C-alpha positions in Angstrom: 7.5 -15.6 2.7 11.1 -17.2 2.2 10.1 -19.2 -0.6 11.9 -22.7 -0.8 11.0 -26.2 -2.0 10.3 -28.6 1.2 12.8 -31.0 0.4 15.8 -29.3 -0.3 16.0 -25.3 0.9 18.8 -25.6 -1.7 21.6 -22.7 -2.5 20.4 -19.1 -3.3 21.6 -18.4 -6.6 22.8 -15.0 -6.3 26.0 -12.9 -7.8 29.3 -13.2 -5.6 28.8 -11.2 -2.5 32.0 -9.4 -1.6 30.7 -6.3 0.8 32.1 -6.2 4.2 28.9 -6.9 5.6 28.5 -10.1 3.8 32.2 -10.9 4.4 31.3 -10.3 8.3 28.1 -12.7 8.4 30.5 -15.3 6.7 33.0 -14.9 9.6 30.2 -15.2 11.9 29.1 -18.4 10.3 32.5 -20.0 10.5 32.7 -19.2 14.4 29.4 -20.6 14.9 30.5 -23.6 13.3 28.8 -23.1 10.0 25.1 -22.0 11.0 23.5 -19.6 12.3 19.8 -19.0 13.0 17.8 -16.7 11.0 17.2 -14.0 13.8 20.9 -13.5 14.1 21.6 -13.3 9.9 18.2 -10.9 10.3 20.1 -8.9 12.9 23.4 -8.5 11.5 21.8 -7.4 7.7 20.0 -4.9 9.5 21.9 -3.8 12.2 25.4 -4.3 12.4 27.1 -1.1 13.1 27.9 1.0 10.1 26.8 -1.5 7.7 23.6 -3.2 8.1 20.6 -1.8 6.4 19.5 0.6 9.1 23.1 1.5 10.0 24.6 2.4 6.5 24.3 5.6 4.4 21.5 4.1 1.9 18.3 6.5 1.2 15.6 4.1 2.7 12.7 6.3 3.0 10.8 8.2 0.2 7.9 8.3 -1.7 9.2 7.5 -5.2 12.0 4.6 -6.1 13.6 7.5 -8.2 14.9 9.0 -5.3 16.8 5.8 -4.7 14.4 5.2 -1.5 12.8 1.7 -0.9 9.7 2.5 0.8 7.4 5.0 2.1 5.9 5.1 5.7 2.8 6.6 6.7 4.1 9.8 8.3 6.0 10.2 4.6 2.6 9.6 2.9 1.0 12.4 4.6 1.4 14.8 7.5 -2.1 14.3 8.5 -0.9 10.9 10.3 1.1 12.6 12.7 -1.2 15.2 13.2 -4.0 12.9 14.0 -1.8 10.3 15.9 -1.1 13.6 18.2 -4.7 13.8 19.4 -4.2 10.6 21.2 -0.7 11.4 22.4 -1.9 14.5 23.9 -4.9 12.3 25.6 -2.4 10.0 26.9 0.1 13.0 27.9 -2.8 14.3 30.3 -3.9 10.8 31.5 -0.3 9.9 32.7 0.4 13.5 33.9 3.3 13.7 31.6 4.8 16.1 29.0 7.6 13.7 27.5 7.3 11.9 24.4 9.4 9.1 23.5 9.9 7.7 19.8 11.6 4.4 18.8 12.7 4.1 15.1 12.3 7.5 14.3 13.0 7.1 10.7 13.6 10.8 8.8 12.2 12.6 12.0 8.9 12.9 9.8 6.6 11.5 12.5 8.3 13.6 15.3 8.3 16.9 13.5 4.3 16.3 12.6 3.8 15.4 16.4 5.8 18.4 17.7 4.2 21.0 15.6 0.7 19.6 16.7 1.3 19.2 20.5 2.7 22.1 20.9 3.8 23.3 24.8 1.9 19.8 25.4 5.2 18.5 25.0 8.3 19.5 27.0 10.8 16.9 26.0 10.8 14.5 22.8 13.4 11.6 23.3 14.3 9.3 20.1 15.9 6.2 20.4 17.4 4.9 17.0 20.5 2.6 16.6 21.2 4.8 13.1 23.5 7.2 13.2 23.0 8.1 9.6 19.2 8.5 10.4 19.9 10.4 13.5 21.7 13.2 11.4 18.8 13.3 8.9 16.6 13.5 12.0 18.5 16.2 13.6 17.9 18.4 10.3 14.4 17.8 10.4 13.6 18.6 13.7 16.0 21.9 13.9 13.2 24.3 14.8 12.5 22.1 17.7 16.0 21.5 19.0 15.5 22.7 22.3 13.0 20.0 23.0 14.5 17.1 21.2 17.3 14.3 22.4 18.9 11.3 21.3 19.5 8.4 23.7 22.0 5.5 22.3 20.5 3.1 25.0 17.6 2.5 27.1 17.5 4.6 30.4 16.4 2.6 33.7 12.9 4.4 33.7 10.6 5.9 30.9 8.1 8.2 32.0 5.4 9.6 29.3 3.7 8.5 26.0 5.8 6.2 23.9 5.4 5.8 20.0 6.6 3.1 17.5 5.5 3.4 13.6 6.7 0.3 11.8 9.2 -0.8 15.0 8.2 -4.5 15.7 8.4 -5.6 12.0 12.0 -4.7 11.8 12.9 -6.8 15.3 14.5 -10.3 14.1 12.4 -13.1 14.4 13.4 -17.0 14.2 12.2 -19.1 11.4 10.3 -22.4 12.0 9.9 -25.1 9.4 7.7 -28.1 9.8 8.6 -30.5 7.3 7.4 -34.1 7.2 5.6 -33.3 10.6 9.1 -32.6 12.4 9.8 -28.9 13.5 13.2 -27.3 12.4 14.8 -24.1 13.1 15.5 -22.6 9.6 19.0 -21.2 9.3 21.5 -19.8 7.4 24.8 -21.3 6.1 27.7 -20.4 3.5 27.9 -21.9 0.4 31.0 -20.3 -1.5 30.5 -16.3 -1.3 26.4 -17.1 -1.5 24.4 -17.8 1.6 22.0 -21.0 1.5 19.2 -21.8 3.9 19.8 -25.0 6.0 17.4 -26.4 8.5 17.9 -28.4 12.0 15.6 -29.9 14.3 14.5 -27.8 17.0 12.5 -28.0 20.0 11.0 -24.4 19.2 7.5 -24.4 18.5 4.7 -21.9 17.5 2.8 -20.4 20.1 -0.2 -22.6 19.5 -0.9 -25.8 17.2 -0.5 -25.4 13.4 -3.7 -27.5 12.4 -3.2 -30.1 9.7 0.0 -32.0 8.4 1.6 -30.1 5.5 4.8 -28.5 5.4 4.4 -25.1 7.2 6.8 -22.3 7.5 6.0 -19.4 10.0 7.8 -17.0 12.5 7.9 -16.6 16.0 9.1 -13.1 17.8 11.0 -13.6 21.3 13.0 -10.3 20.5 9.6 -8.2 19.9 8.3 -9.5 22.8 11.5 -9.0 24.9 11.1 -5.5 23.6 7.7 -4.9 24.8 8.5 -6.6 28.2 11.5 -4.2 28.6 9.7 -1.3 27.8 6.9 -2.2 30.2 9.6 -2.5 33.2 10.9 0.7 32.1 7.7 2.4 32.2 6.6 0.7 35.8 9.8 1.7 37.1 8.7 5.5 36.8 5.8 7.3 37.2 4.4 5.4 34.5 2.9 6.0 31.1 1.3 4.9 27.6 2.7 3.2 24.6 1.4 3.1 21.0 2.6 0.6 18.4 1.4 0.6 14.8 2.5 -2.0 12.4 1.2 -4.5 9.8 0.6 -7.8 11.5 -2.5 -10.0 12.9 -3.5 -11.5 16.1 -2.1 -15.1 16.9 -5.3 -17.1 15.4 -4.5 -15.5 11.8 -0.9 -15.5 11.9 -0.9 -19.0 12.6 -3.7 -20.1 10.5 -3.0 -23.3 8.3 -3.3 -21.5 5.1 -0.7 -19.4 6.0 2.1 -21.8 5.3 5.1 -19.5 3.7 5.5 -17.4 6.5 5.4 -13.5 6.4 9.4 -12.7 5.9 9.6 -9.9 3.4 12.3 -7.8 1.6 11.8 -4.0 0.4 14.0 -2.4 -2.2 13.3 0.2 -4.4 9.6 0.3 -3.5 9.6 -3.8 -5.1 9.0 -6.3 -2.5 10.7 -9.8 -2.6 11.0 -13.0 -0.4 14.7 -13.8 -0.5 16.9 -12.0 2.4 20.0 -13.8 1.7 20.4 -11.7 -1.6 21.2 -7.9 -1.3 22.3 -8.0 2.1 22.4 -4.7 3.9 20.9 -3.2 0.6 17.4 -3.9 1.5 15.0 -4.1 4.3 13.7 -7.1 6.1 10.5 -7.3 7.9 8.0 -9.8 9.2 4.3 -9.3 10.3 3.8 -8.4 14.1 1.9 -11.2 16.1 -0.3 -9.1 18.1 -1.1 -11.4 20.4 2.3 -12.2 21.4 2.9 -8.3 21.9 -0.3 -7.7 24.3 0.6 -10.6 26.2 4.2 -9.5 26.7 2.9 -6.5 27.9 0.3 -7.7 29.9 2.7 -10.4 31.5 5.2 -7.5 32.3 2.6 -5.6 34.1 0.8 -3.2 31.7 -2.8 -2.7 30.9 -3.9 -3.3 27.2 -5.9 -0.2 26.2 -7.0 -1.4 23.0 -6.0 -3.2 19.6 -7.9 -2.4 16.2 -7.1 -1.4 12.9 -5.2 1.9 11.4 -8.4 3.1 9.8 -10.5 2.7 12.9 -7.8 4.5 15.0 -7.4 7.3 12.9 -11.3 7.8 12.4 -11.8 7.9 15.8 -9.0 10.5 16.2 -10.8 12.8 13.5 -8.9 12.0 10.7 -12.1 12.4 8.4 -12.5 15.6 9.4 -9.0 16.9 8.8 -9.3 15.3 5.2 -12.5 17.4 4.7 -10.5 20.6 5.5 -7.7 19.3 3.2 -7.0 19.7 -0.5 -7.7 17.0 -2.9 -4.1 16.0 -3.1 -3.6 16.2 0.7 -7.3 13.9 0.9 -6.0 11.7 -1.6 -2.8 10.8 -0.2 -4.3 10.4 3.4 -7.1 8.1 2.0 -4.4 5.8 1.7 -3.7 5.6 5.4 -7.3 4.2 5.9 -8.1 2.5 2.8 -9.0 -1.3 3.5 -7.0 -2.2 0.6 -4.1 -0.3 1.6 -2.7 0.7 5.1 -6.3 0.6 6.6 -6.7 -2.8 7.3 -3.3 -3.8 6.9 -1.8 -2.0 9.7 -2.9 -2.5 13.3 -3.0 -0.4 16.5 -2.0 -1.6 19.9 -1.9 0.5 23.0 -0.6 0.1 26.4 -0.8 1.9 29.6 0.2 1.6 33.3 -3.2 2.5 34.8 -6.7 1.4 34.1 -8.4 4.7 35.0 -8.8 6.2 31.4 -9.9 4.9 28.1 -8.1 6.0 24.7 -9.9 7.8 22.0 -8.4 5.7 19.2 -10.3 2.6 20.2 -13.4 4.1 20.9 -15.0 2.3 18.0 -13.9 -0.7 16.2 -11.7 -2.2 19.2 -10.7 -5.7 18.5 -8.9 -6.5 21.6 -11.2 -9.4 22.2 -9.4 -11.1 19.0 -6.0 -11.1 20.4 
């Protein structure tokens, strides 16, 4: 939701930016001729080694802004999240004949801790692939009691066998911004204006995957990096003995994502538990995300040889796996926190879950009721 005017994206009014990260982005702009696509800007803002939001030492994860954190994810909200997800992971491990779990973007290690504690001997090895060195250290502290099972990898192996999980991973992958202005499609990029950054649109051959009805100006995103990620994962799962993957994130199927009324896009930033729609300020100090196009993700997996196990809301997924029963046995305080995972106006409907497998001979419990695969 990068809000700009249709006639002139204009200069973002910000105080002088002088950090090493912003200087590096200005250098990249100069080397690129003065303009870079938003996907490259987002990649540097989030992942520039040692400087980007996910690679620097900022707090990031936490329940309250007083801790200096910016947002809380489901595992940090309630341990019942990971304990319930473990039911699906255990079923998938048995169905795929594996004892290894892979997690991309493990955050504080909270989800890994919940899964390892719940799965016990069903897991022989837990592999984390995370770009953040500072988060890796925090994960190691959180997972000390499971140290014998946990390993970290800096890059993808040639083959992956087992069950892959990714909670709020796809939304943090860089996106390209497309802007239709007076019927002409542009790619929205970033330029330097003094020490600040500004938007600038350039005519492009890129298009959304479906036609956007109407003639009004329209801003949206396309997700080549997230789709390439899923395709690469499929290639590696199929290179080994196979496996399954589950991704939980916020987003929509294609028809909803590119609805004519969703004309301001979905890019959003998070800092100190406040949301804003301007990624060009406080660069490296706040999260930048975009909603997931789950149709694109599903097609990327299918085209690379995976089978879609199901697609549903987080509420249906967790309820299918027994969250209600776990909540009934929990304390009032625990129930209150866990309720946020399934409330329709909170994470329950806002978040979706998609599952993939290399085989077709089993059905995933998490999609037993409420499967929406037909809407993808």
